[in-house]
C-alpha positions in Angstrom: 77.8 117.8 39.9 73.8 118.3 39.7 73.4 120.7 42.5 76.3 122.6 41.2 74.7 123.3 37.6 71.5 124.3 39.3 73.0 126.7 41.9 75.3 128.6 39.5 71.6 128.7 38.0 70.5 129.8 40.8 72.8 132.8 41.0 72.5 133.5 37.6 68.6 134.3 37.5 69.0 136.0 40.6 72.2 138.5 39.4 69.9 139.1 36.2 66.4 139.5 37.7 67.1 143.4 38.4 68.4 142.0 42.2 65.6 143.6 43.8 64.7 142.3 47.6 61.4 141.7 46.0 62.8 139.7 43.5 65.3 138.0 45.8 63.1 136.9 48.1 60.4 135.5 45.9 62.8 133.2 44.5 64.1 132.4 47.7 60.2 131.9 48.7 59.7 129.7 45.9 63.1 127.7 46.2 62.1 127.1 49.6 58.6 125.9 48.5 60.5 123.0 46.2 62.8 122.2 48.9 59.4 121.6 51.5 57.5 119.4 48.6 60.8 117.2 48.1 61.1 116.6 52.0 57.2 115.8 52.4 57.5 113.1 49.5 60.5 111.8 51.7 58.5 111.7 54.9 55.9 109.6 52.9 55.0 106.7 54.7 55.3 104.1 51.9 59.0 105.4 51.6 61.0 102.3 53.8 63.6 104.5 56.0 64.2 103.8 59.7 63.3 105.3 62.4 66.2 107.8 62.9 66.6 108.8 59.6 62.9 109.7 59.4 63.2 111.4 63.1 66.2 113.4 61.0 64.2 114.4 57.8 61.2 115.8 60.0 63.5 117.4 62.3 65.4 119.1 59.0 62.4 119.9 57.7 61.0 121.7 60.8 64.0 123.5 60.6 63.3 124.9 56.7 59.9 125.5 57.6 61.1 128.2 60.6 63.6 129.4 58.2 61.0 129.7 55.2 58.8 131.8 58.1 61.4 134.2 58.5 61.6 134.8 54.8 58.0 135.8 54.5 58.1 137.4 58.1 60.6 139.7 56.5 58.9 140.3 53.1 56.1 141.4 54.9 57.8 144.0 56.8 59.9 145.3 54.0 56.6 145.9 52.2 54.9 147.4 55.2 57.7 149.8 55.5 57.2 150.1 51.5 54.2 150.8 52.1 54.5 153.9 54.8 57.4 155.6 53.0 54.8 155.8 50.0 57.2 153.4 47.5 54.7 151.5 44.8 54.9 148.3 46.3 58.2 147.2 45.7 61.3 146.7 47.6 64.5 148.6 47.6 67.4 147.8 44.9 70.3 145.6 46.8 72.6 146.1 44.7 
């Protein structure tokens, strides 16, 4: 149930943040970092779990890292494009 409440809160926050690409990318990156810390905590050596579960969590963390790297790369590309176009370091509105 909490995941639904959190998801709704996240969606509302994006809607009311002005819906700029910069705000959306920053918010997604922030949440990805939180999830990354959760994976790190789960993979802590002191946590007892079977090796196949530990491997599965590690694989999921690796996939999450790839996605996060793509989001960061996209943000940097958009920033560079906007710089060349003469925008004031803000991303274009998406709404």
